[in-house]
Kinemage of the C-alpha trace (Angstrom):
@kinemage 1
@onewidth
@group {chain A} dominant
@subgroup {mainchain}
@vectorlist {calphas} color= white
{ca met a 1} P 0.000 0.000 0.000
{ca lys a 2} L 2.827 2.442 0.802
{ca thr a 3} L 4.414 1.811 -2.590
{ca met a 4} L 1.154 2.590 -4.357
{ca asn a 5} L 0.785 5.920 -2.502
{ca lys a 6} L 4.348 6.923 -3.393
{ca asn a 7} L 3.686 6.126 -7.054
{ca leu a 8} L 0.499 8.211 -7.025
{ca leu a 9} L 2.413 11.155 -5.581
{ca lys a 10} L 5.063 10.782 -8.265
{ca leu a 11} L 2.389 10.909 -10.973
{ca lys a 12} L 0.517 13.867 -9.492
{ca ser a 13} L 3.541 16.069 -8.825
{ca pro a 14} L 4.438 16.824 -12.464
{ca trp a 15} L 0.815 17.710 -13.237
{ca ala a 16} L 0.534 19.920 -10.169
{ca phe a 17} L 3.709 21.729 -11.223
{ca phe a 18} L 2.411 22.083 -14.792
{ca trp a 19} L -0.918 23.593 -13.711
{ca ala a 20} L 0.727 25.911 -11.186
{ca leu a 21} L 3.082 27.126 -13.906
{ca met a 22} L 0.195 27.688 -16.329
{ca ile a 23} L -1.778 29.669 -13.754
{ca phe a 24} L 1.299 31.740 -12.839
{ca gln a 25} L 1.994 32.554 -16.486
{ca ser a 26} L -1.591 33.576 -17.237
{ca val a 27} L -1.812 35.783 -14.146
{ca ser a 28} L 1.622 37.388 -14.386
{ca ala a 29} L 1.866 37.871 -18.147
{ca gln a 30} L 2.487 41.579 -18.676
{ca gln a 31} L 3.851 43.385 -21.687
{ca ser a 32} L 4.360 46.819 -23.167
{ca thr a 33} L 3.583 47.420 -26.829
{ca phe a 34} L 4.172 51.186 -26.782
{ca ser a 35} L 1.337 51.581 -29.283
{ca leu a 36} L 0.174 54.952 -27.911
{ca asn a 37} L 2.821 56.306 -25.522
{ca asp a 38} L 5.650 55.403 -23.122
{ca glu a 39} L 3.149 53.486 -20.906
{ca gly a 40} L 4.678 54.858 -17.709
{ca trp a 41} L 8.256 53.656 -18.218
{ca arg a 42} L 10.819 56.071 -16.787
{ca val a 43} L 14.563 56.606 -16.993
{ca val a 44} L 16.540 56.725 -13.756
{ca gly a 45} L 20.111 57.923 -13.408
{ca asp a 46} L 22.638 59.166 -15.944
{ca ala a 47} L 20.368 59.716 -18.972
{ca gln a 48} L 17.928 62.237 -20.454
{ca gly a 49} L 19.458 65.186 -18.590
{ca pro a 50} L 17.106 66.378 -15.829
{ca ser a 51} L 14.080 64.545 -17.282
{ca thr a 52} L 12.915 61.067 -16.306
{ca ile a 53} L 10.622 60.785 -19.348
{ca pro a 54} L 12.086 58.644 -22.162
{ca asn a 55} L 11.992 59.520 -25.845
{ca tyr a 56} L 9.022 57.841 -27.539
{ca asp a 57} L 8.697 56.863 -31.202
{ca ser a 58} L 5.321 55.582 -32.385
{ca met a 59} L 6.809 53.426 -35.149
{ca gly a 60} L 9.769 51.070 -35.372
{ca gly a 61} L 9.069 48.789 -32.416
{ca asn a 62} L 8.100 45.146 -32.560
{ca pro a 63} L 5.102 45.697 -32.641
{ca gly a 64} L 4.096 49.348 -32.316
{ca gly a 65} L 6.411 52.013 -31.005
{ca tyr a 66} L 9.414 52.010 -28.723
{ca cys a 67} L 11.133 54.086 -26.041
{ca his a 68} L 14.765 55.074 -25.887
{ca ala a 69} L 17.005 57.321 -23.825
{ca val a 70} L 20.212 59.241 -24.401
{ca asp a 71} L 23.126 58.523 -22.080
{ca asp a 72} L 24.501 61.679 -20.409
{ca val a 73} L 28.012 60.135 -20.467
{ca ser a 74} L 28.875 61.387 -16.997
{ca gly a 75} L 30.186 58.010 -15.878
{ca asp a 76} L 27.190 56.987 -13.785
{ca tyr a 77} L 24.686 54.224 -14.446
{ca trp a 78} L 21.188 54.585 -15.803
{ca tyr a 79} L 18.339 52.114 -16.055
{ca trp a 80} L 14.658 51.750 -16.833
{ca ser a 81} L 12.036 52.039 -14.109
{ca ala a 82} L 9.012 49.872 -14.884
{ca pro a 83} L 5.446 51.104 -14.423
{ca val a 84} L 3.490 49.893 -11.387
{ca cys a 85} L 1.719 47.140 -13.390
{ca phe a 86} L 5.076 45.315 -13.681
{ca lys a 87} L 5.998 45.689 -10.009
{ca gly a 88} L 3.340 43.445 -8.517
{ca trp a 89} L 0.444 44.185 -6.246
{ca pro a 90} L 0.241 45.835 -3.831
{ca tyr a 91} L 3.206 48.025 -4.674
{ca thr a 92} L 4.334 51.077 -2.769
{ca asp a 93} L 7.159 53.219 -3.976
{ca thr a 94} L 9.578 53.901 -1.150
{ca lys a 95} L 11.058 57.009 -2.757
């Protein structure tokens, strides 16, 4: 009887993992198409001068538009700050 229970657990585990993965992917799937605007993406650090708003082009992305930033070349780092919809829920900005 113990052997049978172990075998049942072995069979169920891959399916449980598969369904959990499918649910996670459907719930957490998030993307930016930049079809209308920068969708809330911001530039942080050594780029765009004093502005945090990236440059937006409505054509040339894959699909739709795209955002880009110009490095200030001051030797510091810069990076993209994602909009709240990518940061999980509930999200509170600590800055």
